[in-house]
C-alpha positions in Angstrom: 0.0 0.1 0.0 3.0 2.3 0.2 3.1 2.5 4.0 6.9 2.6 4.1 7.0 5.3 1.5 4.6 7.5 3.5 6.6 6.9 6.7 9.8 7.9 5.0 8.2 11.0 3.4 6.9 12.2 6.8 10.0 11.5 8.8 12.9 11.7 6.4 16.2 10.6 8.1 14.8 11.5 11.5 14.0 7.9 12.4 15.5 4.9 14.2 14.8 1.2 14.4 14.3 -0.7 17.7 12.1 -3.6 18.9 8.6 -3.6 20.3 8.8 -4.5 24.0 9.1 -8.2 24.7 9.4 -9.3 21.0 12.0 -9.2 18.3 9.7 -7.4 15.8 11.2 -4.2 14.3 9.7 -0.9 15.5 10.5 1.9 13.2 9.9 5.3 14.9 10.4 8.8 13.5 9.6 12.4 14.2 7.1 13.9 11.8 8.7 16.9 10.0 7.6 20.2 11.2 5.7 18.8 14.3 6.3 17.5 17.8 4.6 14.2 16.9 6.2 10.8 16.9 5.2 8.3 14.2 5.4 4.5 14.7 5.4 2.3 11.7 3.5 -0.9 12.7 3.9 -4.2 10.8 1.6 -4.4 7.8 -1.5 -6.6 8.1 -4.7 -7.3 6.3 -6.8 -7.8 9.6 -6.3 -6.9 13.2 -6.4 -10.7 13.9 -2.8 -11.9 13.5 -1.6 -14.9 11.5 2.2 -14.3 12.2 4.3 -13.0 15.0 4.7 -9.5 13.6 1.0 -9.1 13.0 0.3 -10.0 16.6 2.1 -6.8 17.6 -0.8 -4.8 16.0 -3.4 -6.7 18.0 -1.5 -6.6 21.3 -0.9 -2.8 21.2 -4.2 -1.6 19.9 -6.3 -3.7 22.3 -4.3 -2.6 25.3 -4.7 1.1 26.3 -1.9 0.6 28.9 0.7 -0.4 26.4 3.6 2.1 26.0 3.0 2.2 22.2 -0.8 2.7 22.4 -1.4 5.6 19.9 -3.3 8.9 20.1 -4.2 8.6 16.5 -4.2 5.8 13.9 -3.4 6.3 10.3 -4.5 3.4 8.0 -3.0 3.4 4.6 -5.0 1.7 1.9 -4.3 1.0 -1.8 -6.7 3.0 -4.0 -6.7 0.0 -6.5 -7.7 -2.5 -3.8 -10.3 -0.6 -1.7 -12.5 -3.6 -1.0 -9.7 -5.8 0.5 -8.1 -2.9 2.5 -11.4 -1.7 3.9 -11.6 -4.8 6.1 -8.7 -3.7 8.3 -9.8 0.0 8.2 -13.3 -0.8 9.5 -11.7 -2.8 12.3 -9.5 0.2 13.3 -12.5 2.5 12.9 -14.5 0.4 15.4 -11.7 0.7 18.0 -13.0 4.2 18.7 -9.6 5.9 18.4 -9.2 9.0 16.2 -8.5 7.5 12.7 -7.1 8.9 9.5 -7.8 7.1 6.3 -5.0 7.7 3.8 -5.8 6.5 0.3 -2.5 6.0 -1.6 -1.6 5.2 -5.2 -4.3 7.4 -6.6 -2.3 7.7 -9.8 -2.6 3.9 -10.4 -6.3 4.1 -9.7 -6.6 6.7 -12.4 -4.8 4.6 -14.9 -7.3 1.8 -14.2 -10.1 4.3 -14.6 -11.1 3.8 -11.0 -13.0 6.7 -9.3 -13.3 7.0 -5.6 -16.3 9.0 -4.2 -14.9 10.9 -1.2 -18.3 12.2 -0.2 -19.6 8.7 0.1 -16.7 7.7 2.3 -17.2 10.7 4.5 -20.9 9.8 4.8 -20.0 6.2 5.8 -17.2 7.3 8.2 -18.2 10.7 9.5 -15.6 10.9 12.2 -12.7 10.0 9.9 -10.3 12.3 8.2 -9.8 11.1 4.6 -6.7 12.1 2.6 -5.9 11.2 -1.0 -2.2 10.9 -1.7 0.6 9.7 -4.1 3.5 8.8 -1.9 5.8 8.2 -4.8 5.5 11.8 -5.9 5.0 13.1 -2.3 1.6 14.4 -3.2 -0.7 14.9 -0.1 2.2 15.1 2.4 1.0 18.5 3.8 -2.5 17.2 4.0 -1.5 14.2 6.0 0.5 16.4 8.4 -2.6 18.6 8.9 -4.7 15.5 9.7 -2.2 14.5 12.4 -2.2 18.1 13.8 -6.0 18.3 13.8 -8.1 17.9 16.8 -9.1 14.4 18.0 -12.2 13.0 16.5 -13.1 9.8 18.4 -15.4 7.3 16.6 -18.9 7.0 18.0 -20.5 5.0 15.2 -19.6 1.3 14.6 -19.7 -0.7 11.5 -19.9 -4.0 13.5 -21.2 -3.9 17.0 -19.8 -6.9 18.8 -16.4 -6.5 20.6 -13.2 -7.9 19.1 -12.7 -11.6 19.4 -9.9 -13.1 21.4 -6.8 -14.4 19.6 -7.8 -18.0 19.8 -11.5 -17.5 19.0 -11.3 -18.4 15.3 -15.1 -19.0 14.8 -15.9 -15.4 16.0 -13.1 -14.0 13.9 -14.5 -15.7 10.8 -18.0 -14.5 11.6 -16.8 -10.9 12.0 -14.9 -11.0 8.7 -17.9 -12.4 6.9 -20.2 -9.6 8.4 -17.7 -6.9 7.6 -17.2 -8.0 4.0 -20.9 -8.2 3.6 -21.2 -4.6 4.7 -18.3 -3.7 2.4 -19.8 -5.5 -0.6 -23.0 -3.5 0.0 -21.3 -0.2 -0.2 -18.2 -0.8 -2.4 -20.0 0.0 -5.7 -21.0 3.4 -4.2 -17.4 4.1 -3.1 -15.5 2.9 -6.2 -16.6 2.9 -9.8 -14.6 1.3 -12.6 -14.8 0.9 -16.4 -12.1 -1.7 -17.0 -11.6 -5.3 -15.9 -8.4 -6.8 -14.4 -7.6 -8.6 -17.7 -7.1 -5.3 -19.4 -4.5 -4.0 -17.0 -0.9 -3.7 -17.9 0.2 -5.6 -14.7 -1.9 -8.6 -15.7 -0.3 -8.7 -19.2 3.2 -8.4 -17.6 2.4 -11.1 -15.1 1.6 -13.5 -17.9 5.3 -13.5 -18.8 6.9 -13.0 -15.3 4.9 -15.6 -13.6 5.1 -18.1 -16.6 6.2 -21.6 -15.5 9.2 -21.3 -17.9 9.9 -17.7 -18.6 9.3 -16.6 -15.1 12.2 -18.7 -13.8 14.4 -17.8 -16.8 13.9 -14.0 -16.1 14.6 -14.4 -12.4 17.8 -16.3 -13.1 18.8 -13.6 -15.6 18.1 -10.9 -13.0 20.3 -12.5 -10.4 23.0 -13.1 -13.0 23.0 -9.4 -14.0 23.1 -8.3 -10.3 26.3 -10.2 -9.7 27.9 -9.1 -12.9 27.2 -5.5 -11.9 28.7 -6.1 -8.4 32.1 -7.1 -9.9 32.1 -5.0 -13.0 31.1 -1.6 -11.7 32.3 -1.9 -8.1 35.9 -2.5 -9.2 36.6 1.1 -10.1 35.6 2.8 -6.8 37.1 -0.2 -4.9 40.5 0.3 -6.6 40.2 4.1 -5.8 39.5 3.5 -2.1 42.3 1.0 -1.9 44.7 3.4 -3.4 43.7 6.3 -1.1 44.1 4.2 2.1 47.5 3.1 0.8 48.6 6.8 0.3 47.1 7.6 3.8 49.2 4.9 5.4 52.4 6.2 3.6 51.6 9.8 4.6 51.1 9.0 8.2 54.2 6.9 8.2 56.3 9.8 6.9 54.8 12.3 9.4 55.2 10.1 12.6 58.4 9.0 14.3 59.3 5.4 14.3 57.6 3.3 17.0 54.8 1.0 18.1 52.2 3.6 17.8 53.1 4.4 14.2 53.1 0.8 13.3 49.7 0.3 15.0 48.1 3.1 13.0 49.8 2.5 9.6 49.7 -1.3 9.5 46.8 -2.1 11.8 44.1 0.7 12.1 44.3 2.3 8.7 44.3 -1.0 6.7 41.6 -2.3 9.1 39.3 0.7 8.3 40.2 0.4 4.6 39.3 -3.3 4.7 35.8 -2.2 5.7 35.3 0.9 3.4 36.6 -0.9 0.3 33.6 -3.2 0.2 31.0 -0.5 0.5 30.5 -0.3 -3.3 29.8 -4.0 -3.7 27.3 -4.0 -0.8 25.6 -0.8 -1.9 25.1 -2.2 -5.4 23.7 -5.4 -4.0 21.1 -3.6 -1.9 20.4 -1.1 -4.5 19.1 -3.9 -6.8 17.2 -5.6 -4.0 15.5 -2.4 -3.1 14.4 -1.9 -6.8 13.1 -5.5 -7.0 11.0 -4.8 -3.9 9.9 -1.4 -4.7 8.8 -2.3 -8.3 6.5 -5.1 -7.2 8.7 -7.8 -8.8 9.7 -9.4 -5.5 6.1 -10.5 -4.9 6.2 -12.3 -8.3 9.4 -14.0 -7.2 7.7 -15.3 -4.1 4.8 -16.6 -6.2 6.8 -18.5 -8.8 9.3 -19.8 -6.2 6.5 -21.4 -4.1 6.2 -24.4 -6.4 10.0 -25.0 -6.2 10.2 -24.5 -2.4 7.4 -26.9 -1.5 9.3 -30.1 -2.2 12.0 -28.9 0.3 9.5 -28.1 3.1 9.5 -24.4 2.5 7.0 -22.0 0.7 7.3 -19.0 -1.5 7.5 -16.6 1.5 10.7 -18.3 2.4 12.4 -16.6 -0.5 12.3 -13.2 1.2 14.1 -14.5 4.4 16.6 -16.3 2.3 17.3 -13.3 0.1 17.4 -11.1 3.2 20.1 -13.5 4.5 22.2 -12.6 1.5 22.6 -9.3 3.4 22.7 -10.8 6.9 21.3 -13.9 8.5 19.9 -12.0 11.5 17.3 -9.9 9.5 16.8 -13.0 7.4 15.8 -15.0 10.4 13.6 -12.2 11.7 11.8 -11.9 8.3 10.7 -15.6 8.6 8.1 -14.6 11.2 5.7 -13.7 8.3 5.4 -17.4 7.5 2.3 -18.6 9.2 3.0 -22.3 9.3 5.3 -23.1 12.2 7.2 -26.0 10.5 8.0 -24.0 7.4 8.9 -21.0 9.6 11.3 -23.1 11.7 12.9 -24.7 8.6 13.4 -21.4 7.1 15.0 -20.0 10.2 17.4 -23.0 10.5 18.6 -22.9 6.9 18.8 -19.1 6.4 22.4 -18.8 7.9 23.6 -21.1 5.2 23.0 -18.3 2.6 26.1 -16.2 1.8 25.7 -13.0 3.7 27.2 -9.6 2.9 29.9 -10.1 5.6 31.3 -12.9 3.3 31.6 -10.6 0.3 35.1 -9.3 1.4 36.3 -12.9 1.9 34.8 -14.1 -1.5 36.1 -11.0 -3.2 39.6 -11.5 -1.9 39.8 -15.2 -2.7 38.3 -14.7 -6.1 40.7 -12.0 -7.0 43.6 -14.2 -5.9 42.5 -17.4 -7.5 40.4 -16.5 -10.5 42.0 -14.6 -13.4 40.3 -11.4 -14.4 39.0 -11.9 -18.0 35.7 -12.0 -19.9 33.9 -14.7 -21.7 32.8 -13.6 -25.2 34.2 -10.2 -24.2 31.1 -9.5 -22.1 30.7 -11.8 -19.0 33.2 -11.3 -16.2 34.5 -14.6 -15.0 35.0 -13.4 -11.5 31.4 -12.3 -11.4 30.3 -15.9 -12.5 32.4 -17.4 -9.7 30.7 -15.1 -7.2 27.3 -16.1 -8.5 28.4 -19.8 -8.2 29.3 -19.3 -4.5 25.9 -17.9 -3.8 24.2 -20.7 -5.7 26.2 -23.2 -3.6 24.9 -21.6 -0.4 21.3 -21.9 -1.8 21.8 -25.5 -2.8 23.1 -26.3 0.7 20.1 -24.5 2.3 17.7 -26.4 0.1 19.3 -29.8 0.9 19.2 -29.2 4.6 15.6 -28.0 4.4 14.7 -31.3 2.6 16.3 -33.1 5.4 14.4 -31.1 8.1 11.2 -31.8 6.2 11.6 -35.5 6.9 12.7 -35.1 10.5 10.3 -32.4 11.8 6.9 -33.9 12.1 3.7 -31.8 11.7 0.1 -32.4 10.7 -0.6 -28.8 9.6 -0.1 -28.1 5.9 1.3 -24.8 4.8 -0.3 -22.5 2.3 0.6 -19.3 0.4 -1.8 -16.4 0.3 -0.4 -13.5 -1.6 -1.5 -10.2 -3.1 0.1 -9.2 -6.4 0.8 -5.4 -6.2 0.6 -3.3 -9.3 3.9 -2.7 -11.0 5.4 0.8 -10.5 8.6 2.6 -10.6 10.4 2.4 -7.2 10.5 5.5 -5.1 14.2 6.4 -5.4 14.3 8.2 -2.0 13.2 4.8 -0.5 15.9 3.0 -2.5 18.5 5.4 -1.3 17.4 5.2 2.3 17.5 1.4 2.2 21.0 1.4 0.7 22.1 3.9 3.3 20.7 1.9 6.2 22.2 -1.4 5.0 25.7 0.1 4.3 25.6 1.8 7.7 24.7 -1.5 9.4 27.7 -3.2 7.6 30.1 -0.4 8.4 29.1 -0.1 12.1 28.4 -3.7 13.0 30.7 -5.7 10.8 33.2 -2.9 10.7 34.0 -3.1 14.4 34.8 -6.8 14.2 36.9 -6.5 11.0 38.9 -3.5 12.5 39.5 -5.5 15.8 40.6 -8.6 13.8 42.9 -6.4 11.7 44.6 -5.0 14.8 45.0 -8.5 16.3 46.5 -9.8 13.1 49.0 -6.9 13.1 49.9 -7.6 16.7 50.4 -11.4 16.0 52.4 -10.7 12.8 54.6 -8.1 14.5 55.1 -9.7 17.9 54.5 -13.4 17.3 56.9 -16.3 18.0 59.6 -15.3 15.5 62.0 -18.0 16.5 59.5 -20.7 15.7 58.9 -19.1 12.4 62.6 -19.1 11.7 62.8 -22.8 12.5 59.7 -23.5 10.3 61.5 -21.8 7.4 
């Protein structure tokens, strides 16, 4: 629905990530520009009743007025092209009685599909709600959203569905509520949204016939991965060589300026090379996350999840396992955390156990060093970088190992519940470049700060051991 885009637009760089109390679910918090308000980005969900650990956060917070994150106002972001489906969650939020803002995003896509939204009808149905139309990709509606946050509280008095919310384990009551709400939505949706075109005429549907094809879908995805790794080695080499040369010059400069001694050796042979060993791999990591952010922002990643489901099933995984496994290419920790969106506990556990087998970004420096030492730098057919092909092969090796272990776990972990995949295909769109840039910045920052500290410490230890190790033993060995 563009929830993250709206959050980034309203908060900019004034945001930080922590965890909700008592759980390992990410809590993104930011200050709304030009106000004193704090905005919390809750996990996305279709219903207030959870099917995964991160969705449970929404239920636990919004049904507990004493919770430290209980909000003063709720902003529900809906997709203008999927009003019927998104109104289920909104009506549940509306019935909580809290001041609620309905943000209808992606109005440009709705216009392309000849969808017209009747704001007057929405205002009649939800009289206490502030309704805002916006296009987060172009930052249209930002000021109006801020005005809605700044406005006076308008607590809900009317209710769409009168019974109280069901408990977490009361599935029958939850199903009854969903049926009643959708019945109400179906009675009113044609008054809210009018359309002239069917789904079959949309551009996204025509593209999906190719990208989700049982043959071409996999071929295109393999080609995308191939191009990503080619870019990592081909384009990253220039800035990497420049960074390496600059740190070499810095070491020489410091060595000339300082007097001989342990401190000079520590700085020039330990600290500076250690920092350089971190900075030099930023171009490769930035390129990797740049492409992953584009795949996510364009809507293509959802198609990857869909087509990979049929391949993942024989190994005891499902299509949603692809996201944690691809996240583990960055780092296994967020990959493991991303597995909480998988509702089936066996598939979730299997995904968690095999995610660390994927090659993470911390291994890129090791791979790059070994490949540059062992694999000659030349191109096949004058186009394909051999070193890039080897890097792709190492990542494929990690994936194969993960799938083999997953197949073994499928046989050993017993469960009577069968997993399923329920997925919405978002419309294709150009990614919001500010979001892509922010994602790359956050991932590079995480690598530099977290992995960088370890790499620097190890560089200093290696310098100490090489400078003050058992030299006599080495002489004997020679």
